[in-house]
C-alpha positions as CSV (number, residue, x, y, z in Angstrom):
1,X,100.4,150.8,97.5
2,X,100.0,147.5,99.3
3,X,103.1,145.7,100.7
4,X,103.3,142.9,98.1
5,X,104.0,139.2,98.4
6,X,106.8,138.1,96.0
7,X,106.0,135.8,93.2
8,X,107.7,132.4,93.4
9,X,110.1,133.3,90.6
10,X,111.3,136.1,92.9
11,X,112.0,133.8,95.8
12,X,115.6,132.7,96.2
13,X,116.3,129.0,95.5
14,X,117.2,128.1,99.1
15,X,113.8,129.2,100.2
16,X,111.8,127.1,97.7
17,X,110.7,123.5,97.9
18,X,113.3,121.3,96.2
19,X,111.3,118.9,94.0
20,X,114.6,117.7,92.4
21,X,115.4,115.9,95.7
22,X,112.6,113.5,94.7
23,X,113.0,113.4,90.9
24,X,115.7,115.3,89.0
25,X,113.3,116.3,86.2
26,X,109.8,115.8,84.8
27,X,111.3,113.2,82.4
28,X,112.5,111.2,85.4
29,X,109.1,111.6,87.0
30,X,107.4,110.3,83.8
31,X,109.7,107.4,83.7
32,X,108.9,106.5,87.3
33,X,105.2,106.5,86.4
34,X,105.8,104.1,83.6
35,X,107.8,101.8,85.9
36,X,105.1,102.1,88.6
37,X,102.4,100.9,86.2
38,X,104.4,97.8,85.7
39,X,104.8,97.4,89.5
40,X,101.0,97.6,89.9
41,X,100.5,94.9,87.3
42,X,102.9,92.6,89.1
43,X,101.2,93.2,92.4
44,X,97.8,92.7,90.9
45,X,98.9,89.2,89.9
46,X,99.0,88.2,93.6
47,X,95.2,88.6,93.9
48,X,93.7,85.3,95.1
49,X,97.0,84.0,96.3
50,X,97.5,85.3,99.8
51,X,96.1,82.2,101.4
52,X,98.9,80.1,100.0
53,X,101.2,80.7,103.0
54,X,103.2,83.1,105.2
55,X,105.9,83.5,102.5
56,X,103.4,84.7,99.9
57,X,101.7,87.0,102.4
58,X,105.0,88.5,103.5
59,X,106.1,89.1,100.0
60,X,102.8,90.8,99.2
61,X,103.0,93.1,102.2
62,X,106.6,94.0,101.5
63,X,105.6,94.8,97.9
64,X,102.7,96.8,99.2
65,X,105.0,98.9,101.3
66,X,107.2,99.6,98.3
67,X,104.2,100.5,96.2
68,X,102.9,103.0,98.7
69,X,106.4,104.6,99.0
70,X,106.7,104.9,95.2
71,X,103.3,106.4,94.6
72,X,103.9,108.7,97.5
73,X,107.1,110.0,95.8
74,X,105.2,110.5,92.5
75,X,102.4,112.4,94.2
76,X,104.5,114.6,96.4
77,X,106.7,115.6,93.4
78,X,103.6,116.8,91.5
79,X,102.0,118.5,94.5
80,X,105.1,120.6,95.2
81,X,104.5,122.4,91.9
82,X,100.7,122.6,92.2
83,X,100.6,123.9,95.8
84,X,102.9,126.9,95.2
85,X,100.7,128.1,92.4
86,X,97.2,126.7,92.0
87,X,96.7,128.8,88.8
88,X,99.5,126.9,87.0
89,X,97.6,124.6,84.7
90,X,100.7,122.5,83.8
91,X,101.2,121.9,87.5
92,X,97.5,121.1,88.0
93,X,97.8,118.5,85.2
94,X,100.7,116.9,87.0
95,X,98.8,116.8,90.3
96,X,95.7,115.3,88.6
97,X,97.7,112.6,86.9
98,X,99.4,111.7,90.2
99,X,96.0,111.6,92.0
100,X,94.6,109.4,89.3
101,X,97.5,107.0,89.7
102,X,96.9,107.0,93.5
103,X,93.2,106.0,92.9
104,X,94.4,103.3,90.5
105,X,96.7,102.0,93.2
106,X,94.0,101.8,95.8
107,X,91.8,99.9,93.4
108,X,94.7,97.4,92.6
109,X,95.6,96.7,96.3
110,X,91.9,96.4,97.4
111,X,92.1,92.6,97.6
112,X,94.7,92.5,100.4
113,X,92.5,93.2,103.4
114,X,89.5,91.0,102.4
115,X,91.9,88.1,101.6
116,X,93.7,88.5,104.9
117,X,90.3,88.4,106.8
118,X,89.4,85.3,104.8
119,X,92.6,83.6,105.9
120,X,91.4,84.0,109.5
121,X,93.1,85.8,112.4
122,X,94.1,82.6,114.3
123,X,96.0,81.4,111.2
124,X,97.5,84.9,110.7
125,X,98.7,84.8,114.3
126,X,100.3,81.3,113.7
127,X,102.0,82.6,110.6
128,X,103.5,85.6,112.5
129,X,104.8,83.3,115.2
130,X,106.5,81.2,112.5
131,X,108.0,84.2,110.7
132,X,109.8,87.0,112.5
133,X,109.7,89.1,109.3
134,X,105.9,88.7,109.1
135,X,105.6,89.5,112.8
136,X,106.7,93.1,111.9
137,X,103.1,93.5,110.6
138,X,101.5,92.5,113.9
139,X,100.0,95.9,114.5
140,X,98.6,96.0,111.0
141,X,96.9,92.7,111.6
142,X,95.6,93.8,114.9
143,X,94.1,96.9,113.4
144,X,92.6,94.9,110.6
145,X,90.9,92.6,113.1
146,X,89.4,95.6,114.9
147,X,88.1,97.0,111.6
148,X,87.0,93.7,109.9
149,X,83.3,94.4,110.2
150,X,83.8,97.4,108.0
151,X,86.0,95.9,105.4
152,X,83.9,94.9,102.3
153,X,84.5,92.4,99.6
154,X,87.4,92.8,97.2
155,X,85.0,94.0,94.4
156,X,83.5,96.7,96.7
157,X,86.9,97.7,98.1
158,X,88.2,98.0,94.5
159,X,85.3,100.4,93.5
160,X,85.9,102.5,96.7
161,X,89.6,102.7,95.8
162,X,88.9,103.7,92.2
163,X,86.5,106.5,93.2
164,X,89.0,108.1,95.5
165,X,90.2,110.4,92.7
166,X,86.7,111.5,91.7
167,X,85.8,112.0,95.4
168,X,88.7,114.3,95.9
169,X,87.1,116.8,93.5
170,X,85.1,118.6,96.3
171,X,88.2,119.3,98.3
172,X,90.2,120.2,95.2
173,X,87.5,122.6,94.1
174,X,87.6,124.4,97.4
175,X,91.4,124.6,97.2
176,X,91.2,126.2,93.7
177,X,88.5,128.6,94.8
178,X,90.3,129.7,98.0
179,X,93.8,129.7,96.7
180,X,93.5,130.8,93.1
181,X,90.2,132.6,92.5
182,X,89.5,134.6,95.7
183,X,90.6,138.2,95.5
184,X,91.2,140.0,98.8
185,X,91.3,143.8,99.2
186,X,94.3,144.8,101.2
187,X,94.4,145.3,104.9
188,X,95.2,148.8,106.2
189,X,97.2,149.9,109.1
190,X,96.4,152.9,111.4
191,X,98.6,155.1,109.3
192,X,97.0,154.0,106.1
193,X,99.7,151.6,104.9
194,X,98.2,148.8,102.9
195,X,99.2,145.1,103.4
196,X,98.5,142.4,100.9
197,X,96.3,139.6,102.0
198,X,96.9,136.0,100.8
199,X,96.3,132.6,102.3
200,X,99.9,132.6,103.3
201,X,99.8,136.0,105.1
202,X,96.4,136.1,106.7
203,X,97.5,134.5,110.0
204,X,100.4,136.9,110.4
205,X,98.1,139.9,109.7
206,X,95.5,138.6,112.2
207,X,98.2,138.8,114.9
208,X,99.8,142.0,113.8
209,X,100.5,144.6,116.6
210,X,98.4,147.2,114.7
211,X,94.8,146.7,115.7
212,X,93.6,148.3,112.5
213,X,95.6,145.8,110.4
214,X,94.0,143.0,112.4
215,X,90.5,144.4,111.9
216,X,90.7,145.2,108.2
217,X,92.5,141.9,107.4
218,X,89.7,139.9,109.1
219,X,87.0,141.9,107.3
220,X,88.5,141.8,103.8
221,X,89.3,138.1,104.2
222,X,85.8,137.3,105.3
223,X,84.1,139.5,102.7
224,X,85.9,137.6,99.9
225,X,84.6,134.3,101.2
226,X,81.1,135.7,101.7
227,X,81.1,136.8,98.1
228,X,81.3,133.1,97.1
229,X,79.3,131.7,100.0
230,X,76.9,129.7,97.7
231,X,79.7,128.0,95.9
232,X,81.5,127.3,99.2
233,X,78.3,125.9,100.8
234,X,77.8,123.6,97.8
235,X,81.4,122.3,98.0
236,X,80.9,121.6,101.7
237,X,77.6,119.9,101.1
238,X,79.2,117.7,98.5
239,X,82.0,116.7,100.9
240,X,79.4,115.8,103.6
241,X,77.5,113.6,101.1
242,X,80.7,111.8,100.2
243,X,81.5,111.1,103.9
244,X,77.9,109.8,104.5
245,X,78.1,107.5,101.5
246,X,81.4,106.1,102.6
247,X,80.2,105.5,106.1
248,X,77.1,103.7,104.8
249,X,79.1,101.5,102.4
250,X,81.4,100.5,105.3
251,X,78.4,99.8,107.6
252,X,79.2,102.6,110.1
253,X,76.2,104.1,112.0
254,X,77.5,107.6,111.2
255,X,80.2,109.4,109.2
256,X,81.6,110.7,112.6
257,X,82.2,107.1,113.8
258,X,83.7,106.2,110.4
259,X,86.1,109.2,110.6
260,X,87.2,108.5,114.2
261,X,87.6,104.8,113.5
262,X,90.6,105.4,111.2
263,X,92.6,106.4,114.3
264,X,90.7,104.2,116.8
265,X,89.2,107.1,118.7
266,X,85.9,106.3,120.5
267,X,83.0,108.5,119.7
268,X,82.6,109.2,123.4
269,X,86.0,110.8,123.5
270,X,85.0,113.2,120.7
271,X,81.8,114.3,122.4
272,X,83.6,114.6,125.8
273,X,86.2,116.8,124.2
274,X,83.5,119.1,122.6
275,X,81.6,119.2,125.9
276,X,84.7,120.1,127.8
């Protein structure tokens, strides 16, 4: 019999993620979502107003910080249930709802960067000199100036924000396949003892002192993936197409440059790293 991995219900409370540290209950989580929808509506009313002055811009950026924090709490709460058991459909529904809200958020806040670019960076610099509170966002403004050629109109940015939820499907499908549907035959030690393989135990098994455990763990893990290789390949191809589409919409010459631009890493650094 294989050495088993305990079900979450068998794990003591002190070794589980404590979702109640974010929201005490699902009811509180649902209430937060209702309140957040009202916050989004309030923030959306600022569209077209950022040029009115540094006070308006500062208020918008501060509200934006709060929005991001609140939707982050909502998403993390849901994900804590989904990540521990991807076969739990109630938890999946929570996660999908939170992801949908995140996409809605991105669509609502899409006007901020195009409107800041329209104000002009010399004016933004003057405003930051006048307002120490606004100057806190100096790095954000600097990064926006660097990326301005790749920021589209409010309408395009809104669409790109709204499709975020749908575009997450390829990654989500891979997660469900790998974490919920793949079945691994157990690894076996030199004395015939079986060890259960899961996504959470595979790295430990691959570094086990018993060479036979390492060999059989690798083979069984790989065989399970090979059994679904066509589905896996299609998921990867879908992800590649999405990255290419996003790079083209944002006027990047390649999806690699688009990905590296997020953290301001030159393409030359990437290629030098690979070559080295």
